[in-house]
C-alpha positions in Angstrom: -70.3 59.0 -88.0 -67.6 57.5 -90.1 -64.9 59.1 -89.1 -65.4 59.0 -85.1 -65.9 54.8 -85.3 -62.4 55.0 -87.3 -61.0 56.7 -84.2 -62.4 54.7 -82.5 -61.1 51.2 -83.9 -57.5 52.9 -83.9 -57.1 53.8 -80.4 -56.6 50.2 -80.3 -54.2 49.3 -82.5 -52.3 52.3 -83.0 -49.3 51.2 -80.2 -49.3 46.9 -82.2 -48.9 48.9 -85.3 -46.2 50.8 -84.5 -44.0 47.8 -82.4 -44.5 45.9 -85.9 -42.9 48.4 -87.8 -40.5 48.7 -85.1 -40.1 45.1 -84.4 -38.8 44.7 -88.4 -35.8 47.1 -88.6 -34.9 50.4 -85.8 -37.4 53.3 -87.8 -37.7 56.9 -86.9 -41.3 58.3 -86.3 -41.7 60.3 -89.8 -40.5 56.4 -91.3 -42.9 54.9 -88.7 -45.8 57.3 -90.3 -44.8 56.3 -94.2 -44.3 53.1 -94.2 -48.3 52.3 -92.5 -49.4 54.1 -95.0 -47.4 52.3 -97.5 -48.6 48.4 -96.3 -51.9 49.7 -95.3 -52.6 51.8 -98.8 -53.3 54.8 -97.2 -55.8 53.8 -95.2 -53.5 54.1 -92.2 -52.6 58.2 -92.1 -51.6 58.4 -89.0 -50.1 62.6 -88.2 -47.4 63.0 -86.0 -48.6 63.8 -83.4 -50.7 60.4 -82.6 -47.3 58.5 -83.5 -44.9 60.0 -81.4 -47.0 60.5 -78.3 -47.7 56.6 -78.8 -44.1 56.1 -78.9 -43.8 58.5 -76.1 -46.2 56.0 -74.2 -44.5 52.5 -75.8 -41.2 54.2 -75.0 -42.4 54.9 -71.2 -43.6 51.4 -71.3 -40.1 50.0 -71.9 -41.5 48.6 -75.2 -39.4 50.5 -77.3 -36.3 52.1 -76.6 -34.8 55.6 -78.8 -31.7 57.1 -79.7 -30.5 60.6 -81.3 -28.4 60.1 -84.8 -27.2 62.1 -86.6 -28.1 61.7 -90.9 -26.4 65.6 -91.9 -23.9 67.5 -90.1 -27.9 69.4 -88.7 -29.8 66.9 -88.9 -30.3 64.5 -85.5 -33.5 61.6 -85.3 -34.6 60.1 -82.9 -35.2 55.9 -83.9 -36.6 53.8 -82.0 -35.8 50.0 -82.0 -38.0 47.3 -80.1 -36.9 45.7 -76.3 -37.4 42.6 -75.6 -40.2 42.9 -73.5 -41.6 44.7 -76.5 -41.4 41.8 -78.1 -43.1 40.0 -76.4 -46.4 42.2 -75.3 -47.0 42.3 -79.6 -46.7 38.6 -79.6 -49.3 38.7 -77.0 -51.0 41.6 -78.7 -51.3 40.2 -82.4 -52.5 36.8 -81.1 -55.6 38.5 -79.4 -55.6 40.9 -82.9 -56.1 37.0 -84.4 -58.8 36.0 -82.0 -60.7 39.1 -82.6 -60.5 39.0 -86.6 -61.1 35.5 -86.7 -64.7 36.0 -84.1 -65.5 39.0 -86.3 -64.9 38.1 -89.0 -67.3 35.2 -88.5 -70.2 37.5 -87.0 -69.7 39.0 -90.0 -69.9 36.6 -92.6 -73.3 35.5 -90.8 -74.7 38.4 -91.9 -74.8 37.9 -95.5 -76.3 33.6 -94.7 -78.7 35.5 -92.5 -80.1 37.9 -94.7 -80.4 35.7 -97.7 -82.5 33.0 -95.3 -84.0 36.3 -93.6 -85.2 36.4 -97.4 -86.3 32.7 -98.5 -88.5 32.6 -96.1 
């Protein structure tokens, strides 16, 4: 139950999380996954297919651009950077996430106070 529930929660925020990291600096896919894992203290541990599928969607929507860069003589990496449209969409999504977080927090905080009130009755 818990894993399925977490997957459902994450489905709505994966792309926003990617935009947040990409907005900081141009990065490659594996680096994005590492940053998300590190900044969330291990909570966001996405597999490669999740990251790269979301990156393709973001690129198709014009929210990020990608370019290949040579890292070593034999290795190229695809780096992603946010577009102006991507920054605008990110700002809108962050504002909505803040509203969602505050509304959810108010309801959750009322659970404790309502259960205390019910116990006193």
